BADO-671216 format. One record per residue (C-alpha): residue in one letter; x, y, z. Coordinates in nm, 4 decimals. Last residue first. Layout:
BEGIN
+-----+----------+----------+----------+
| res |        X |        Y |        Z |
+-----+----------+----------+----------+
|   A |        X |        Y |        Z |
...
+-----+----------+----------+----------+
***
This chain:
BEGIN
+-----+----------+----------+----------+
| res |        X |        Y |        Z |
+-----+----------+----------+----------+
|   G |   3.1466 |   2.9624 |  -6.7417 |
|   I |   3.3219 |   3.0626 |  -6.4727 |
|   R |   3.2989 |   3.4720 |  -6.3486 |
|   D |   2.9350 |   3.4683 |  -6.3041 |
|   T |   2.8894 |   3.0743 |  -6.1231 |
|   Y |   3.1850 |   3.2179 |  -5.8863 |
|   E |   2.9262 |   3.1710 |  -5.5777 |
|   F |   3.2018 |   2.9687 |  -5.4357 |
|   L |   2.9207 |   2.6167 |  -5.3742 |
|   T |   2.8004 |   2.6482 |  -5.7390 |
|   T |   3.1787 |   2.7156 |  -5.9061 |
|   F |   3.3404 |   2.4695 |  -5.6923 |
|   N |   3.1049 |   2.1471 |  -5.8337 |
|   S |   3.1036 |   2.2982 |  -6.2241 |
|   L |   3.5172 |   2.3008 |  -6.1541 |
|   R |   3.4146 |   1.9663 |  -6.0269 |
|   S |   3.2481 |   1.8649 |  -6.3441 |
|   T |   3.5259 |   2.0281 |  -6.5482 |
|   W |   3.8283 |   1.8326 |  -6.4241 |
|   L |   3.5835 |   1.4788 |  -6.4384 |
|   D |   3.4722 |   1.5866 |  -6.7933 |
|   K |   3.8491 |   1.6687 |  -6.9059 |
|   D |   4.0047 |   1.3533 |  -6.7250 |
|   V |   4.3809 |   1.3115 |  -6.7911 |
|   D |   4.5043 |   1.6733 |  -6.9047 |
|   G |   4.2500 |   1.8589 |  -6.7364 |
|   L |   4.3644 |   1.6386 |  -6.3971 |
|   K |   4.7696 |   1.7670 |  -6.4194 |
|   I |   4.6634 |   2.1433 |  -6.2610 |
|   A |   4.3810 |   1.9793 |  -6.0531 |
|   E |   4.5852 |   1.7192 |  -5.8266 |
|   T |   4.5553 |   1.3746 |  -5.9018 |
|   F |   4.3875 |   1.1075 |  -5.6884 |
|   N |   4.4140 |   0.7332 |  -5.8087 |
|   S |   4.2432 |   0.6574 |  -5.4291 |
|   T |   4.0594 |   0.9769 |  -5.2603 |
|   N |   4.2020 |   1.1552 |  -5.0093 |
|   G |   4.3449 |   1.4529 |  -5.1474 |
|   Y |   3.9787 |   1.4980 |  -5.3175 |
|   T |   3.8674 |   1.7847 |  -5.1032 |
|   T |   4.1615 |   1.9389 |  -5.0052 |
|   D |   4.3835 |   1.9104 |  -5.3183 |
|   H |   3.9996 |   2.0133 |  -5.5252 |
|   W |   3.9776 |   2.3261 |  -5.2234 |
|   S |   4.2878 |   2.4431 |  -5.3128 |
|   H |   4.3214 |   2.4823 |  -5.6547 |
|   F |   3.9650 |   2.6362 |  -5.6660 |
|   E |   4.0527 |   2.8887 |  -5.4833 |
|   E |   4.4039 |   2.9466 |  -5.6908 |
|   I |   4.2036 |   2.8900 |  -6.0348 |
|   F |   3.9430 |   3.1956 |  -5.8753 |
|   C |   4.1709 |   3.4747 |  -5.8578 |
|   D |   4.1322 |   3.7064 |  -5.6383 |
|   L |   4.4037 |   3.9946 |  -5.5956 |
|   E |   4.3009 |   4.1589 |  -5.2081 |
|   D |   4.5919 |   4.1024 |  -5.0081 |
|   P |   4.7757 |   4.3959 |  -5.1354 |
|   F |   4.6011 |   4.6119 |  -5.3312 |
|   T |   4.7560 |   4.5884 |  -5.6650 |
|   M |   4.9666 |   4.8135 |  -5.8653 |
|   T |   5.2230 |   4.7622 |  -5.6325 |
|   S |   5.4991 |   4.9696 |  -5.4781 |
|   Q |   5.1742 |   5.2749 |  -5.3031 |
|   T |   5.0139 |   5.5313 |  -5.3508 |
|   C |   5.0347 |   5.5552 |  -5.7532 |
|   G |   4.8830 |   5.8330 |  -5.8481 |
|   E |   5.1830 |   6.0545 |  -5.9209 |
|   P |   5.3793 |   5.8137 |  -6.1843 |
|   V |   5.7002 |   5.6659 |  -5.9980 |
|   K |   5.9484 |   5.6671 |  -6.2654 |
|   G |   6.1680 |   5.3480 |  -6.3609 |
|   D |   6.1907 |   5.4026 |  -6.7141 |
|   S |   5.8803 |   5.1606 |  -6.8406 |
|   T |   5.6640 |   5.3608 |  -6.6155 |
|   K |   5.6215 |   5.2432 |  -6.1907 |
|   C |   5.3445 |   5.0623 |  -6.0240 |
|   E |   5.5316 |   4.7403 |  -5.9743 |
|   Y |   5.3423 |   4.3925 |  -6.0890 |
|   T |   5.4178 |   4.1663 |  -5.7849 |
|   R |   5.0231 |   4.0395 |  -5.6876 |
|   L |   4.9980 |   4.1211 |  -6.1111 |
|   A |   5.2792 |   3.8777 |  -6.1794 |
|   A |   5.1678 |   3.5724 |  -5.9118 |
|   C |   4.7770 |   3.6082 |  -6.1048 |
|   T |   4.9333 |   3.5898 |  -6.4340 |
|   D |   5.1442 |   3.2991 |  -6.3305 |
|   L |   4.8653 |   3.1438 |  -6.2014 |
|   I |   4.6242 |   3.1932 |  -6.5300 |
|   H |   4.9961 |   3.0534 |  -6.7338 |
|   Q |   4.9556 |   2.7877 |  -6.5312 |
|   Q |   4.6077 |   2.7069 |  -6.5610 |
|   S |   4.6234 |   2.7188 |  -6.9475 |
|   A |   4.9269 |   2.5248 |  -7.0219 |
|   E |   4.7791 |   2.2469 |  -6.7785 |
|   T |   4.4651 |   2.1911 |  -6.9756 |
|   H |   4.1397 |   2.2374 |  -6.8468 |
|   I |   4.0912 |   2.6287 |  -6.9963 |
|   N |   4.0613 |   2.5029 |  -7.3130 |
|   F |   4.0919 |   2.8070 |  -7.5811 |
|   D |   4.1129 |   2.7527 |  -7.9335 |
|   E |   3.7098 |   2.7971 |  -7.9448 |
|   D |   3.8013 |   3.1899 |  -7.8403 |
|   F |   3.4259 |   3.3166 |  -7.7439 |
|   I |   3.3033 |   3.6372 |  -7.9358 |
|   P |   3.1664 |   3.8330 |  -7.6975 |
|   D |   2.7949 |   4.0116 |  -7.7643 |
|   G |   2.7721 |   4.3541 |  -7.7962 |
|   R |   2.6786 |   4.6560 |  -7.5667 |
|   E |   2.2543 |   4.6547 |  -7.6777 |
|   G |   2.0810 |   4.9222 |  -7.4768 |
|   R |   2.2884 |   5.1623 |  -7.2077 |
|   P |   2.5062 |   5.3014 |  -7.4407 |
|   E |   2.1469 |   5.4256 |  -7.7016 |
|   F |   2.2485 |   5.6808 |  -7.9170 |
|   R |   2.5655 |   5.4659 |  -8.0182 |
|   K |   2.3480 |   5.2283 |  -8.0767 |
|   F |   2.5101 |   4.8576 |  -8.0982 |
|   K |   2.3879 |   4.5892 |  -8.2535 |
|   S |   2.6751 |   4.4975 |  -8.4570 |
|   R |   2.9033 |   4.5093 |  -8.1548 |
|   D |   3.0510 |   4.1670 |  -8.1942 |
|   I |   3.3534 |   4.1236 |  -7.8971 |
|   G |   3.6830 |   3.9914 |  -7.9552 |
|   K |   3.8821 |   3.6825 |  -7.8399 |
|   I |   3.7038 |   3.5768 |  -7.5363 |
|   G |   3.8727 |   3.2581 |  -7.3227 |
|   W |   4.0227 |   3.4770 |  -7.0645 |
|   F |   3.8934 |   3.7605 |  -6.8638 |
|   M |   4.0683 |   3.9757 |  -6.6557 |
|   Q |   3.8218 |   4.1850 |  -6.4168 |
|   V |   4.0115 |   4.5683 |  -6.3108 |
|   S |   3.8281 |   4.7326 |  -6.0158 |
|   M |   4.0041 |   5.0605 |  -5.9587 |
|   F |   4.1454 |   5.2022 |  -5.6512 |
|   E |   4.2932 |   5.5410 |  -5.4916 |
|   T |   3.8528 |   5.5052 |  -5.3728 |
|   A |   3.9304 |   5.1839 |  -5.1550 |
|   A |   4.1538 |   5.4189 |  -4.9485 |
|   G |   3.7580 |   5.5249 |  -4.8205 |
|   G |   3.5013 |   5.4540 |  -5.0174 |
|   L |   3.3925 |   5.2702 |  -5.2803 |
|   F |   3.1090 |   5.2319 |  -5.4885 |
|   K |   3.0400 |   4.9348 |  -5.7351 |
|   D |   3.0770 |   4.6446 |  -5.5152 |
|   S |   3.0222 |   4.8382 |  -5.1649 |
|   N |   2.6932 |   4.9183 |  -5.2810 |
|   D |   2.6202 |   4.6085 |  -5.5272 |
|   Q |   2.6678 |   4.3832 |  -5.2465 |
|   L |   2.4503 |   4.6079 |  -5.0053 |
|   F |   2.1291 |   4.6430 |  -5.3035 |
|   G |   2.1723 |   4.2574 |  -5.4110 |
|   T |   1.7954 |   4.2043 |  -5.3247 |
|   L |   1.6716 |   4.5334 |  -5.1713 |
|   M |   1.3902 |   4.5723 |  -5.4178 |
|   H |   1.2305 |   4.1800 |  -5.2912 |
|   E |   1.2244 |   3.9348 |  -5.6182 |
|   D |   1.4874 |   3.7235 |  -5.4758 |
|   Q |   1.3164 |   3.7019 |  -5.1346 |
|   F |   1.5128 |   3.9088 |  -4.8493 |
|   Q |   1.8288 |   3.8799 |  -4.5710 |
|   E |   2.0780 |   3.8318 |  -4.8312 |
|   E |   2.4292 |   3.8443 |  -4.7168 |
|   Q |   2.6368 |   4.0315 |  -4.7865 |
|   Q |   2.9431 |   3.8796 |  -4.9543 |
|   T |   3.2590 |   3.7143 |  -4.9461 |
|   P |   3.1657 |   3.5801 |  -4.5744 |
|   A |   3.4797 |   3.4506 |  -4.3637 |
|   E |   3.6091 |   3.0854 |  -4.3965 |
|   L |   3.4136 |   2.7814 |  -4.2163 |
|   K |   3.6529 |   2.4152 |  -4.2894 |
|   S |   3.8139 |   2.3619 |  -3.9456 |
|   T |   3.4694 |   2.4307 |  -3.7896 |
|   F |   3.3713 |   2.0882 |  -4.0194 |
|   F |   3.6495 |   1.9210 |  -3.8266 |
|   A |   3.5879 |   2.0185 |  -3.5158 |
|   M |   3.1449 |   1.8702 |  -3.5863 |
|   N |   3.3340 |   1.5774 |  -3.6843 |
|   L |   3.4960 |   1.5335 |  -3.4534 |
|   F |   3.2889 |   1.5989 |  -3.1725 |
|   L |   2.9958 |   1.3832 |  -3.3321 |
|   A |   3.2271 |   1.1078 |  -3.2379 |
|   L |   3.3562 |   1.1965 |  -2.9273 |
|   L |   2.9263 |   1.2088 |  -2.8502 |
|   S |   2.9188 |   0.8601 |  -3.0533 |
|   I |   3.1824 |   0.7236 |  -2.8110 |
|   I |   3.0442 |   0.8546 |  -2.5180 |
|   S |   2.7493 |   0.7690 |  -2.5659 |
|   I |   2.8056 |   0.4098 |  -2.6242 |
|   V |   2.9706 |   0.3348 |  -2.3309 |
|   P |   2.7390 |   0.5087 |  -2.1316 |
|   V |   2.4866 |   0.2255 |  -2.3620 |
|   I |   2.7172 |  -0.0662 |  -2.2051 |
|   P |   2.8131 |  -0.0363 |  -1.9053 |
|   I |   3.0905 |  -0.2769 |  -1.8881 |
|   S |   3.0494 |  -0.5504 |  -1.5995 |
|   N |   3.0682 |  -0.8560 |  -1.8284 |
|   I |   2.7383 |  -0.6653 |  -1.9907 |
|   K |   2.6119 |  -0.4151 |  -1.7614 |
|   F |   2.2633 |  -0.2039 |  -1.7630 |
|   S |   2.3045 |   0.0773 |  -1.6075 |
|   M |   2.2480 |   0.3675 |  -1.7945 |
|   V |   1.9457 |   0.1334 |  -1.9062 |
|   P |   1.8012 |   0.1139 |  -1.5070 |
|   I |   1.8745 |   0.4712 |  -1.4206 |
|   Y |   1.6842 |   0.6259 |  -1.7160 |
|   G |   1.3532 |   0.4038 |  -1.7609 |
|   K |   1.1912 |   0.2959 |  -1.4609 |
|   T |   1.3992 |   0.6072 |  -1.2547 |
|   F |   1.4509 |   0.9043 |  -1.4442 |
|   I |   1.1043 |   0.8168 |  -1.6553 |
|   K |   0.9005 |   0.7369 |  -1.3780 |
|   D |   1.0391 |   1.0528 |  -1.1709 |
|   E |   0.9448 |   1.2335 |  -1.5420 |
|   F |   0.5962 |   1.1478 |  -1.5087 |
|   S |   0.5473 |   1.2416 |  -1.1124 |
|   M |   0.5400 |   1.0297 |  -0.8324 |
|   K |   0.3177 |   1.1172 |  -0.5651 |
|   Y |   0.0869 |   0.7574 |  -0.7093 |
|   E |   0.4083 |   0.5478 |  -0.7045 |
|   L |   0.4412 |   0.6337 |  -0.3696 |
|   A |   0.1109 |   0.5377 |  -0.3076 |
|   A |   0.0902 |   0.2243 |  -0.4415 |
|   T |   0.3950 |   0.1715 |  -0.2457 |
|   D |   0.2678 |   0.2396 |   0.1351 |
|   E |  -0.0410 |   0.0248 |  -0.0036 |
+-----+----------+----------+----------+
***
């Protein structure tokens, strides 16, 4: 009768704890508490997995989009940052370099409608970005731009140069370097691994597929295609 009264007074949470949690956690096989051991191993595996992905985190490269795509403010902050310079950044120009284009067809351009049709690119059919030679050329160009001195042919420093190099320190965005780093980190532990710079000559389709994945993950789709 006393036992029945005690059970009647126990709350639902008390019953779960005393009749469920404690017996399960106390269950042993060959003097080994199975459930606590499994719990510790699972939590350790989860911690290691979270630590691995935490090490891959990088600072955001663009403004966070807080509105839907059709909202009038979507992209406004990013455009304001990219297209309207401020502070020391006004001393520099944003320059983009392209490969694989040998000209522009301006047959549709109308001089009195400058905001209309500006022209269509004429792609170089002989250019193949997947080859080792093409990739190396882009890598060499990026390296040269980082150290290219702001001087005239006779060694004089123009008045407009505010520093020794033509490019702003640590601001050169070289997609092929980012792709190689991502590729070799992501696929470096796979069997028959081939470096990104050499993979294009070995398997063009596989190299192109991985580049497509990279452009989607890191928002390069508007610059590579």
